[in-house]
mmJSON file of the N, C-alpha and C atoms, coordinates in Angstrom:
{"data_MODEL":{"atom_site":{
"group_PDB":["ATOM","ATOM","ATOM","ATOM","ATOM","ATOM","ATOM","ATOM","ATOM","ATOM","ATOM","ATOM","ATOM","ATOM","ATOM","ATOM","ATOM","ATOM","ATOM","ATOM","ATOM","ATOM","ATOM","ATOM","ATOM","ATOM","ATOM","ATOM","ATOM","ATOM","ATOM","ATOM","ATOM","ATOM","ATOM","ATOM","ATOM","ATOM","ATOM","ATOM","ATOM","ATOM","ATOM","ATOM","ATOM","ATOM","ATOM","ATOM","ATOM","ATOM","ATOM","ATOM","ATOM","ATOM","ATOM","ATOM","ATOM","ATOM","ATOM","ATOM","ATOM","ATOM","ATOM","ATOM","ATOM","ATOM","ATOM","ATOM","ATOM","ATOM","ATOM","ATOM","ATOM","ATOM","ATOM","ATOM","ATOM","ATOM","ATOM","ATOM","ATOM","ATOM","ATOM","ATOM","ATOM","ATOM","ATOM","ATOM","ATOM","ATOM","ATOM","ATOM","ATOM","ATOM","ATOM","ATOM","ATOM","ATOM","ATOM","ATOM","ATOM","ATOM","ATOM","ATOM","ATOM","ATOM","ATOM","ATOM","ATOM","ATOM","ATOM","ATOM","ATOM","ATOM","ATOM","ATOM","ATOM","ATOM","ATOM","ATOM","ATOM","ATOM","ATOM","ATOM","ATOM","ATOM"],
"id":[1,2,3,4,5,6,7,8,9,10,11,12,13,14,15,16,17,18,19,20,21,22,23,24,25,26,27,28,29,30,31,32,33,34,35,36,37,38,39,40,41,42,43,44,45,46,47,48,49,50,51,52,53,54,55,56,57,58,59,60,61,62,63,64,65,66,67,68,69,70,71,72,73,74,75,76,77,78,79,80,81,82,83,84,85,86,87,88,89,90,91,92,93,94,95,96,97,98,99,100,101,102,103,104,105,106,107,108,109,110,111,112,113,114,115,116,117,118,119,120,121,122,123,124,125,126],
"type_symbol":["N","C","C","N","C","C","N","C","C","N","C","C","N","C","C","N","C","C","N","C","C","N","C","C","N","C","C","N","C","C","N","C","C","N","C","C","N","C","C","N","C","C","N","C","C","N","C","C","N","C","C","N","C","C","N","C","C","N","C","C","N","C","C","N","C","C","N","C","C","N","C","C","N","C","C","N","C","C","N","C","C","N","C","C","N","C","C","N","C","C","N","C","C","N","C","C","N","C","C","N","C","C","N","C","C","N","C","C","N","C","C","N","C","C","N","C","C","N","C","C","N","C","C","N","C","C"],
"label_atom_id":["N","CA","C","N","CA","C","N","CA","C","N","CA","C","N","CA","C","N","CA","C","N","CA","C","N","CA","C","N","CA","C","N","CA","C","N","CA","C","N","CA","C","N","CA","C","N","CA","C","N","CA","C","N","CA","C","N","CA","C","N","CA","C","N","CA","C","N","CA","C","N","CA","C","N","CA","C","N","CA","C","N","CA","C","N","CA","C","N","CA","C","N","CA","C","N","CA","C","N","CA","C","N","CA","C","N","CA","C","N","CA","C","N","CA","C","N","CA","C","N","CA","C","N","CA","C","N","CA","C","N","CA","C","N","CA","C","N","CA","C","N","CA","C","N","CA","C"],
"label_alt_id":[null,null,null,null,null,null,null,null,null,null,null,null,null,null,null,null,null,null,null,null,null,null,null,null,null,null,null,null,null,null,null,null,null,null,null,null,null,null,null,null,null,null,null,null,null,null,null,null,null,null,null,null,null,null,null,null,null,null,null,null,null,null,null,null,null,null,null,null,null,null,null,null,null,null,null,null,null,null,null,null,null,null,null,null,null,null,null,null,null,null,null,null,null,null,null,null,null,null,null,null,null,null,null,null,null,null,null,null,null,null,null,null,null,null,null,null,null,null,null,null,null,null,null,null,null,null],
"label_comp_id":["MET","MET","MET","VAL","VAL","VAL","HIS","HIS","HIS","GLY","GLY","GLY","VAL","VAL","VAL","LEU","LEU","LEU","HIS","HIS","HIS","LEU","LEU","LEU","PRO","PRO","PRO","LEU","LEU","LEU","PRO","PRO","PRO","GLY","GLY","GLY","VAL","VAL","VAL","ILE","ILE","ILE","ALA","ALA","ALA","MET","MET","MET","ASP","ASP","ASP","LYS","LYS","LYS","HIS","HIS","HIS","VAL","VAL","VAL","ILE","ILE","ILE","GLU","GLU","GLU","ALA","ALA","ALA","TYR","TYR","TYR","GLU","GLU","GLU","ARG","ARG","ARG","GLY","GLY","GLY","TRP","TRP","TRP","MET","MET","MET","TYR","TYR","TYR","PHE","PHE","PHE","SER","SER","SER","LEU","LEU","LEU","LEU","LEU","LEU","MET","MET","MET","ILE","ILE","ILE","LEU","LEU","LEU","VAL","VAL","VAL","PHE","PHE","PHE","LEU","LEU","LEU","VAL","VAL","VAL","TYR","TYR","TYR"],
"label_asym_id":["A","A","A","A","A","A","A","A","A","A","A","A","A","A","A","A","A","A","A","A","A","A","A","A","A","A","A","A","A","A","A","A","A","A","A","A","A","A","A","A","A","A","A","A","A","A","A","A","A","A","A","A","A","A","A","A","A","A","A","A","A","A","A","A","A","A","A","A","A","A","A","A","A","A","A","A","A","A","A","A","A","A","A","A","A","A","A","A","A","A","A","A","A","A","A","A","A","A","A","A","A","A","A","A","A","A","A","A","A","A","A","A","A","A","A","A","A","A","A","A","A","A","A","A","A","A"],
"label_entity_id":["1","1","1","1","1","1","1","1","1","1","1","1","1","1","1","1","1","1","1","1","1","1","1","1","1","1","1","1","1","1","1","1","1","1","1","1","1","1","1","1","1","1","1","1","1","1","1","1","1","1","1","1","1","1","1","1","1","1","1","1","1","1","1","1","1","1","1","1","1","1","1","1","1","1","1","1","1","1","1","1","1","1","1","1","1","1","1","1","1","1","1","1","1","1","1","1","1","1","1","1","1","1","1","1","1","1","1","1","1","1","1","1","1","1","1","1","1","1","1","1","1","1","1","1","1","1"],
"label_seq_id":[1,1,1,2,2,2,3,3,3,4,4,4,5,5,5,6,6,6,7,7,7,8,8,8,9,9,9,10,10,10,11,11,11,12,12,12,13,13,13,14,14,14,15,15,15,16,16,16,17,17,17,18,18,18,19,19,19,20,20,20,21,21,21,22,22,22,23,23,23,24,24,24,25,25,25,26,26,26,27,27,27,28,28,28,29,29,29,30,30,30,31,31,31,32,32,32,33,33,33,34,34,34,35,35,35,36,36,36,37,37,37,38,38,38,39,39,39,40,40,40,41,41,41,42,42,42],
"pdbx_PDB_ins_code":[null,null,null,null,null,null,null,null,null,null,null,null,null,null,null,null,null,null,null,null,null,null,null,null,null,null,null,null,null,null,null,null,null,null,null,null,null,null,null,null,null,null,null,null,null,null,null,null,null,null,null,null,null,null,null,null,null,null,null,null,null,null,null,null,null,null,null,null,null,null,null,null,null,null,null,null,null,null,null,null,null,null,null,null,null,null,null,null,null,null,null,null,null,null,null,null,null,null,null,null,null,null,null,null,null,null,null,null,null,null,null,null,null,null,null,null,null,null,null,null,null,null,null,null,null,null],
"Cartn_x":[0.842,0.0,0.877,1.781,2.648,3.517,4.01,4.856,4.11,2.846,2.041,1.822,1.56,1.322,2.58,3.732,4.991,5.252,4.759,5.043,3.869,2.906,1.756,2.151,3.163,3.535,4.19,4.49,5.185,4.334,3.393,2.511,3.296,4.432,5.238,5.749,6.173,6.698,5.582,4.395,3.255,2.896,2.862,2.526,3.564,4.829,5.891,5.751,5.449,5.271,4.132,3.01,1.863,2.245,2.991,3.39,4.281,5.222,6.132,5.367,4.437,3.648,2.794,2.161,1.326,2.168,3.349,4.231,4.674,4.97,5.404,4.289,3.064,1.931,1.648,1.755,1.509,2.57,3.818,4.907,4.73,4.292,4.08,2.939,1.899,0.759,1.215,1.996,2.489,3.39,4.227,5.137,4.346,3.285,2.449,1.772,1.232,0.584,1.589,2.808,3.843,4.18,4.308,4.611,3.488,2.231,1.085,1.115,1.403,1.459,2.571,3.736,4.861,4.491,3.828,3.429,2.444,1.518,0.52,1.149,2.072,2.678,3.584,4.406,5.342,4.721],
"Cartn_y":[-1.198,0.0,1.248,1.33,2.503,2.644,1.517,1.538,2.161,1.792,2.348,3.84,4.264,5.683,6.493,5.939,6.656,6.884,5.988,6.08,6.62,7.264,7.808,8.768,9.613,10.542,9.848,8.564,7.852,6.697,6.963,5.912,4.754,5.069,4.024,3.037,3.567,2.701,1.833,2.424,1.669,0.536,0.844,-0.172,-1.292,-0.924,-1.922,-2.774,-2.124,-2.859,-3.862,-3.423,-4.318,-5.501,-5.233,-6.3,-7.306,-6.802,-7.685,-8.512,-7.85,-8.557,-9.643,-9.316,-10.305,-11.482,-11.192,-12.254,-13.127,-12.483,-13.231,-14.13,-13.577,-14.37,-15.535,-15.306,-16.373,-17.462,-17.051,-18.01,-18.82,-18.136,-18.829,-19.83,-19.467,-20.362,-21.625,-21.435,-22.59,-23.451,-22.793,-23.521,-24.348,-23.748,-24.452,-25.66,-25.475,-26.588,-27.699,-27.315,-28.304,-29.092,-28.392,-29.061,-30.025,-29.606,-30.467,-31.725,-31.552,-32.7,-33.651,-33.107,-33.94,-34.689,-33.998,-34.621,-35.76,-35.551,-36.579,-37.775,-37.502,-38.586,-39.449,-38.794,-39.574,-39.881],
"Cartn_z":[0.0,0.0,0.0,0.972,1.09,-0.151,-0.658,-1.849,-3.023,-3.188,-4.279,-4.088,-2.853,-2.572,-2.86,-2.527,-2.737,-4.218,-5.055,-6.49,-7.293,-6.636,-7.354,-8.471,-8.288,-9.359,-10.557,-10.423,-11.5,-12.008,-12.941,-13.47,-14.071,-14.71,-15.335,-14.303,-13.158,-12.1,-11.537,-11.359,-10.84,-11.801,-13.093,-14.088,-14.05,-13.91,-13.875,-12.617,-11.486,-10.237,-10.372,-10.944,-11.113,-11.996,-13.075,-13.99,-13.264,-12.479,-11.745,-10.72,-10.013,-8.998,-9.64,-10.781,-11.466,-11.937,-12.486,-12.96,-11.781,-10.644,-9.461,-8.946,-8.874,-8.394,-9.333,-10.655,-11.631,-11.464,-11.306,-11.132,-9.851,-8.775,-7.506,-7.625,-8.393,-8.579,-9.317,-10.402,-11.155,-10.277,-9.473,-8.59,-7.58,-7.024,-6.045,-6.688,-7.902,-8.602,-8.876,-9.26,-9.542,-8.276,-7.149,-5.878,-5.499,-5.714,-5.394,-6.264,-7.556,-8.464,-8.046,-7.713,-7.279,-6.004,-5.073,-3.81,-4.054,-5.005,-5.29,-6.003,-6.924,-7.704,-6.829,-5.996,-5.184,-3.839],
"occupancy":[1.0,1.0,1.0,1.0,1.0,1.0,1.0,1.0,1.0,1.0,1.0,1.0,1.0,1.0,1.0,1.0,1.0,1.0,1.0,1.0,1.0,1.0,1.0,1.0,1.0,1.0,1.0,1.0,1.0,1.0,1.0,1.0,1.0,1.0,1.0,1.0,1.0,1.0,1.0,1.0,1.0,1.0,1.0,1.0,1.0,1.0,1.0,1.0,1.0,1.0,1.0,1.0,1.0,1.0,1.0,1.0,1.0,1.0,1.0,1.0,1.0,1.0,1.0,1.0,1.0,1.0,1.0,1.0,1.0,1.0,1.0,1.0,1.0,1.0,1.0,1.0,1.0,1.0,1.0,1.0,1.0,1.0,1.0,1.0,1.0,1.0,1.0,1.0,1.0,1.0,1.0,1.0,1.0,1.0,1.0,1.0,1.0,1.0,1.0,1.0,1.0,1.0,1.0,1.0,1.0,1.0,1.0,1.0,1.0,1.0,1.0,1.0,1.0,1.0,1.0,1.0,1.0,1.0,1.0,1.0,1.0,1.0,1.0,1.0,1.0,1.0],
"B_iso_or_equiv":[0.0,0.0,0.0,0.0,0.0,0.0,0.0,0.0,0.0,0.0,0.0,0.0,0.0,0.0,0.0,0.0,0.0,0.0,0.0,0.0,0.0,0.0,0.0,0.0,0.0,0.0,0.0,0.0,0.0,0.0,0.0,0.0,0.0,0.0,0.0,0.0,0.0,0.0,0.0,0.0,0.0,0.0,0.0,0.0,0.0,0.0,0.0,0.0,0.0,0.0,0.0,0.0,0.0,0.0,0.0,0.0,0.0,0.0,0.0,0.0,0.0,0.0,0.0,0.0,0.0,0.0,0.0,0.0,0.0,0.0,0.0,0.0,0.0,0.0,0.0,0.0,0.0,0.0,0.0,0.0,0.0,0.0,0.0,0.0,0.0,0.0,0.0,0.0,0.0,0.0,0.0,0.0,0.0,0.0,0.0,0.0,0.0,0.0,0.0,0.0,0.0,0.0,0.0,0.0,0.0,0.0,0.0,0.0,0.0,0.0,0.0,0.0,0.0,0.0,0.0,0.0,0.0,0.0,0.0,0.0,0.0,0.0,0.0,0.0,0.0,0.0],
"pdbx_formal_charge":[null,null,null,null,null,null,null,null,null,null,null,null,null,null,null,null,null,null,null,null,null,null,null,null,null,null,null,null,null,null,null,null,null,null,null,null,null,null,null,null,null,null,null,null,null,null,null,null,null,null,null,null,null,null,null,null,null,null,null,null,null,null,null,null,null,null,null,null,null,null,null,null,null,null,null,null,null,null,null,null,null,null,null,null,null,null,null,null,null,null,null,null,null,null,null,null,null,null,null,null,null,null,null,null,null,null,null,null,null,null,null,null,null,null,null,null,null,null,null,null,null,null,null,null,null,null],
"auth_seq_id":[1,1,1,2,2,2,3,3,3,4,4,4,5,5,5,6,6,6,7,7,7,8,8,8,9,9,9,10,10,10,11,11,11,12,12,12,13,13,13,14,14,14,15,15,15,16,16,16,17,17,17,18,18,18,19,19,19,20,20,20,21,21,21,22,22,22,23,23,23,24,24,24,25,25,25,26,26,26,27,27,27,28,28,28,29,29,29,30,30,30,31,31,31,32,32,32,33,33,33,34,34,34,35,35,35,36,36,36,37,37,37,38,38,38,39,39,39,40,40,40,41,41,41,42,42,42],
"auth_comp_id":["MET","MET","MET","VAL","VAL","VAL","HIS","HIS","HIS","GLY","GLY","GLY","VAL","VAL","VAL","LEU","LEU","LEU","HIS","HIS","HIS","LEU","LEU","LEU","PRO","PRO","PRO","LEU","LEU","LEU","PRO","PRO","PRO","GLY","GLY","GLY","VAL","VAL","VAL","ILE","ILE","ILE","ALA","ALA","ALA","MET","MET","MET","ASP","ASP","ASP","LYS","LYS","LYS","HIS","HIS","HIS","VAL","VAL","VAL","ILE","ILE","ILE","GLU","GLU","GLU","ALA","ALA","ALA","TYR","TYR","TYR","GLU","GLU","GLU","ARG","ARG","ARG","GLY","GLY","GLY","TRP","TRP","TRP","MET","MET","MET","TYR","TYR","TYR","PHE","PHE","PHE","SER","SER","SER","LEU","LEU","LEU","LEU","LEU","LEU","MET","MET","MET","ILE","ILE","ILE","LEU","LEU","LEU","VAL","VAL","VAL","PHE","PHE","PHE","LEU","LEU","LEU","VAL","VAL","VAL","TYR","TYR","TYR"],
"auth_asym_id":["A","A","A","A","A","A","A","A","A","A","A","A","A","A","A","A","A","A","A","A","A","A","A","A","A","A","A","A","A","A","A","A","A","A","A","A","A","A","A","A","A","A","A","A","A","A","A","A","A","A","A","A","A","A","A","A","A","A","A","A","A","A","A","A","A","A","A","A","A","A","A","A","A","A","A","A","A","A","A","A","A","A","A","A","A","A","A","A","A","A","A","A","A","A","A","A","A","A","A","A","A","A","A","A","A","A","A","A","A","A","A","A","A","A","A","A","A","A","A","A","A","A","A","A","A","A"],
"auth_atom_id":["N","CA","C","N","CA","C","N","CA","C","N","CA","C","N","CA","C","N","CA","C","N","CA","C","N","CA","C","N","CA","C","N","CA","C","N","CA","C","N","CA","C","N","CA","C","N","CA","C","N","CA","C","N","CA","C","N","CA","C","N","CA","C","N","CA","C","N","CA","C","N","CA","C","N","CA","C","N","CA","C","N","CA","C","N","CA","C","N","CA","C","N","CA","C","N","CA","C","N","CA","C","N","CA","C","N","CA","C","N","CA","C","N","CA","C","N","CA","C","N","CA","C","N","CA","C","N","CA","C","N","CA","C","N","CA","C","N","CA","C","N","CA","C","N","CA","C"],
"pdbx_PDB_model_num":[1,1,1,1,1,1,1,1,1,1,1,1,1,1,1,1,1,1,1,1,1,1,1,1,1,1,1,1,1,1,1,1,1,1,1,1,1,1,1,1,1,1,1,1,1,1,1,1,1,1,1,1,1,1,1,1,1,1,1,1,1,1,1,1,1,1,1,1,1,1,1,1,1,1,1,1,1,1,1,1,1,1,1,1,1,1,1,1,1,1,1,1,1,1,1,1,1,1,1,1,1,1,1,1,1,1,1,1,1,1,1,1,1,1,1,1,1,1,1,1,1,1,1,1,1,1]
}}}
């Protein structure tokens, strides 16, 4: 929250932050699914 408020004057930075966060969340989701599949298989 604070990080976003600090960068309000910089739309480009906010957009980049959102993109990075979305990519991180997507990667974490895939990683979690992979771990679940490995746990189920073994």
